[in-house]
N, C-alpha and C positions, 0 to 999 in steps of 0.2 A: 305050851301056848305062846310065851313070849318070843321064842325063836321063830315060830310060824309067822307071827305078824311082822317080825323084823325082816324076814326074807320076802314077805309079800309087799310091804309098803316102802322099804328102804334098801337101796342097793348097798353093797358092802365092798365097793371097789377101793383100790388104793387111794384114788383121788379123794373119795369121800372121807376116808380116815384121816387124810391130811388136812381137811377143812372141817373140824368139828363144830364150828360156830354156825354152819348152815348145811345140815346134812343133805347130801345130794342136791346142792344148791343149783347146779346147772343141769340137772336131770329132769326131763319132763315126765309126767305121769303116763303110764300106759293107759289104754282105754278102760280096763277094769278098775285100775287105781283111781282114775279120774272120776268114774261113776261113783265109786265108794266114797271118795272124799267130797264130791259135789253133794251127795245126799246128806252126809254128816254136817257139812258146812251150811247147807240149807237149813237143817234143823238147828244148828248153832245160832245162825242169824235169827231164826224164829224165836228162840229162847232169849236171845239178847233183847229183842223187842218186847217179848212177854214181860221181862223184868223192867224194861225202860218205861213202858206205857202203863204199868201198874199205878203209878202216881197220878197221871191224868185221869184215869178211870175212877180212882178213889177220891179225887180232889173235892168233889161236892160233899160226899159223906164226911170226909175228914174236916172240911171247913165247918160243917154243922156241929161236929163233936168238939172242935177246939175253938170255934168262934172266929175263924179267919175271914177277913174281907177279901175283895178282889186283889188289892195290892199285895197283901200277905200271901195269898195263894199264888200270885204271879212270882213272888220272890222264891217260893218253894219250887215251883215248876222250872224257873229259869236257873236255879242253883245247880241243877244237873250239869248244865253247860259250862258253869264256872270250872268244874273239875274236868269236864270232857275236853275242853280246849287245851289243857295243860299236858296231856299225854299223847297227843296225836303224833308229833314228830318223834318222840321217844318210841312209840309203838312201831312206827314205820322203820326206824333205824334198827330196833331189835329184831323185827321181822326179816330185814335184809341180812342181818348178821347171824342170828341164831336159828332162823327158820320160823315162818309165820305160824305153822301149826302148833309149835310149842308155846309161843306167846299167847295164842288164842286160848289154849287149854288152861294155862296158868291163870290168865285173867278171868276166864269163865268160872273157875273154881272159887275165886275170891268174890266176884260180884254175886254169884249164887248164894254164898254164905251171908253176905251183907243183906241181900233181899230177904232172906229167911228171918234174920234177927232185927229187921227194921221196926216191926211193931213193938219189940221189946225196948229198943232204943228210945222210941217216942214216949214210952211210959216211965222212963228213968227219973223224970222230974217234972216240974210244972212248965219248964221252957219247951213246950211242944214245937214251937216254930223253929227254935234254934237247933233242937235235936234232929228234926226232920230235914232242915236245911243242910246240916252236917252230913246226914245219911245220903242225901242226894248228891252232894259234892263228891263224896267218896265213891258213890256209884258211877259218877261221870269220869272220875280218875281211872277207874278200873275198866270201864267200857271204852274209853277213848283209844285204847291200843288196838281194838278189834279190827276195824275196817282198814287202817293202814297196814296191819300185819296180813290181813286177807288179801289186799291188793298186791303186796309183796309176794305172797305165796302163789297166787294165780299167775302173776307175770313171769315167775320162774318155772312153774310146773305145767302150764296149759299152753297149747299151741296158739299162735296168734290168730289163726283162722277160726278158732273156737272160743276165744276169750269173751266175746260179747254175750254169747248164749250162756256160757258157764257163769259169768258174773251176774247176768240178769236172773239166772235161775237161783243162784245163791242169794242175790239181792231180794228175790221174791219172799224170802224168809222174813223180811221186815214187815211186809204186809200180812203174811200168814201169822206172825207173832202178835201183831196188833189185833188181828182177827180173833185169835185164840183168847187173848186177855179180854178183848171187848165182849166176846160171847160168853165164855165160861166165867170170866171175871165178873161180868154183870150179874150172872146168876148167883155166884158165890157172894157178891156184894149184898144182894137182896136177902139171901138165905142165912148167911153166916157172918156178915159184917166185913168191913174193909180189910181187917187183919188177915182173913183167909186168902185174899187175893195175893198178898205178899208171900204167904207160905206156899201157895200153889206154884207160882212162877219161879221162886227160888228153889223149891224142891225139885222141880223138873230139870232145872239147869244143873244141879248137882248130880242127878242121875245121868244126864248126857255126858258130863265130864268123866264119870266113872266108865261109861261105855267106850268113849274114845280112848281113854288111857288103857283100858283092858284089851281092846281089840285092834286099834289102828296105829298107835304110836310105839316107837321103839323106846323101851324103858331106859336103856343106857343113854340114849341121846337126850331124853328128858332130864335124867339125873345130871348129865353133863351140863345142860343148859342152866339148871338150878344152881349148880356149882359156880358157873361163870357169873351168873347174876349176883350170887352171894359174895364173890370175891371182887366184883366190880368189873363191868365190861371194859375192855381196853379201847376206850373211845379215841385214843390218839393215833390209832392205826391210820396211815395215810389213805386218803380217799382217792379212788380212781376217777371220780367225776369232777370235771372242771366247773365248780359252782359259779364262779363269776360269769363264765360263758352261759351257763344254764339260765341264770336269772337276768341275763341281758336280753333274752328272747321274749318278744311280745307274746308269742304263743303260750309260753309258760304262765305269764301273768294273766292271760285270757283264761287259761284253764283254772287258775287259782280263783279268779273273780267269779267265773261261772259256777264253780263248785261252791263258793261262798253263797251265791244267790240261791242255788237249788237247795242247799242245806238249810239256810235260814228260812226260806219259804216252807219247806217241809216241816221243820221244827215248830214253827208257829201253828200250822194246821194240826200237827200231831198233838200239841199241848192244849189247844183251846177248842178244838171241834167238839169233844164230849160236853164241855160246859156250855158251848153255844147251843147245841141241840137241847140240852136239859133245860135251859132257861127260856129259849125261844119257843120250844114246843114241850111244855112241862108234862103233858099227858102221853108223850111218846115213850116207847119202851127202849131202855138202854141197850138191850141186846140187838136192836135193829140198827140204830145209828152207830153203834160201836162195832158192828159186824159187816154190814152190807158194803160200805166203801172199800174196805180192805179185802173183802172176798172177791170183788170184781177186779181189784188191783193185781191179784196174783196172776190170772191169765194175761193181763195187760203186760206185766213185766216179762213173762215168758215169751209172749208174742214179739215184744220189742227186741229181745235178744235174737230170736229166730229171724226176724225181718232184717236186722242189721247185718248178720252174717250172710244171709241170703243175698242181699243187695251187693255186698262186697264180692261174693263169689261170682256174681254175674258181671263183674267188671266195673261197677261204680267206684269212683274214687273214695278212699277211706274218709277223708276229711268231709266230703260232701255228705256221706252217710252220717257221720258224727253230728254235723250241723243240722241235718234233717231231724235227727233224734232230739236235739235240743230245742228245735222249733216246737216239737210236740211236747217235750218235757217241761219247758219253761213258758213258751208262748201260749199254746193252746190251753194248758192247765191254768194259767193265770186268768184267761177269759172266763172259764167256769168258776174260778174263785170270785171274780167280780160279780158274776150272776148270783152267787150264793149270798152276797150281802144285800141283794135287792129282791128277795122273795119272802112271802109270808106263807107259802104252801109247804107243808112238810114233805110231800112227794117230790116237788121240784127241788127242794133243798137237798134231799137225798140223792137225786139225779146229779145235781151240780157238784156236790161233795164227792160223789163216786167218780165222776168224770175228772175232776181236778186231781184227786189222789191217783187215779188210774194213769192219767197221762204223765204225772210226775215220775212214774216208774221208768219212762223212756230215758231218763237221765242216766240210768245204769248202763245203757248201751251208747250213751253219748259221752258226756264229760268224764264219767268214771273210767271208761275204757280209754278215752283219749289220753289220760295221764299215763297209762301203760304204753300207748303209742309213742309218747314223747320221750319217756325215760324208763325203759324196762329194767335197766340195771339198778335203778334206785327208785322204783315206782312206789315202794312203801313209804320212803322218806318224803317224796314229793307229794304223795297223797296226804301224808300227815300234815305237811305245810298247808295244803289247800283246805283240809278239813279243820285245821286249827282256826283258819280264817272263818270258815263256816260256823264253827262252834262259838267263836266270839260274837259273830253276828247273831247267832241263836240266843245268846245271853241277852243281848240288847233287844232283839226282836220280841222274844217271849215276854220279857219283863216290861218293855214299852207297851206291848199289847194290853197287859193288865192295867197299866196306868191310863191308856187311851179309853178302854172300856169303862173304867171307873169315872173318868172325867167327862166323857161324852154320853154315856148311857146307851151307846149304839155299837152294834157289831160291824157296821159297814166299813168303818175306818180300818178295821183289822184286815179285811179282805182287800181293800184298796192298797194297804201296805204290802201285802203279799204280791199283788200284781205289779207294783212299782219295782220291788226288789227283783222279781223274776225277769222282767223285761230289760232291766239294766244289765243283768248277767247275760241274757240272750244276745242283746245288741253287741256287747263286748266280744262274745265268742264268735258271732257271725263275721265280725270285722277282722279280728286278729287270730282266730283259731287256726291251727295247722295240725298235721298228723305226722310230720317227719321227725325222726329222732333228733334230740338235742343233747343227749348225754354222751356223745362221742367227741373225741378230740377234733379240733378244727381240720387237721389234715386228713381225717377219715370220715368227716361229716358228709352226709348225703342229703343235701337240701336243695 
């Protein structure tokens, strides 16, 4: 069986053997390979978010058990991003050098294990807040490499004309994972306690890791990658990218700031929406508000990718399509977020939350793919830089939200904050955003 999956998923050309740090680095997937990996990466993204949103879903129950107030709950929720922001650039660099699929598998095996043992860590002593904060920081460190490695992988293996749909399809796993944990997790929370939600999401992740290792990855390449990591990656190898030139481009900074805005807005909603619905509408069912917005976001994400590639294939300029997607992903979504803070109707709140989350998925076909437009040769690294900025903003935004709610007693300020952050990012991208490559030497640059 190992030889079969080696021949199916990894070429064995002389060039590949000469570059072990990134197997088939310059080889794009065939259509069957692309379909197989897209399905597996969709499921991987789903499980990543299953593990990530376990804490927001369980926050109310854990706060009752351990006596946390809003500030303390905000510390636990935001601590994920303290770790998350530290490994973004490392994850992108490792993805560019070792191969994104290997980085993803290794990180998933560790975050799945941490999720499973989290309930045990919390009960090690009386310092519940400290242990839970440590667990979430560790989770952030392990998950921080995922999306930069994914961006690196897709930029190398997927044709440019299909990147938006592929990325938005894989990105739909974030909504699907939130949906699964919101639905199944809410039932487990009511029936078996909050500990069972951690066991559920962590156990599924470990099963996924086993399947990918067993059927899709080349075992020799994975062992080689582990060996390289154990010995220390040769970071001093000269870079082919003119970094000074890269970060002098306004379009790069526009991409970074837009990614910061979209990530921060999404993290705030992801972390606090369950608590908002539970406190504002105490008689509502958790499986409704934890499921419906993310259920509707899945077709929205797929549609955004299809629409983006369709518009480009019909002759629309790439940058015009990317900006249109950001108008939807940051602009229109922020309007519905504002509406969410000014309604007392559960039905309207569900509609506004669903619309805001749904339109945010258009960012997958906007800024996320724009980073691959700008620098396909180092997309993982550049995405890592952008997502580090987003994670840092997430730390501040999620934690600040807890303080604002505690201080004002109102949820309106949170949704106003989301709208302000979103529109700052949108305005920057509309003015300075471009789609031409900037990772080429000046003599070969096509601007």
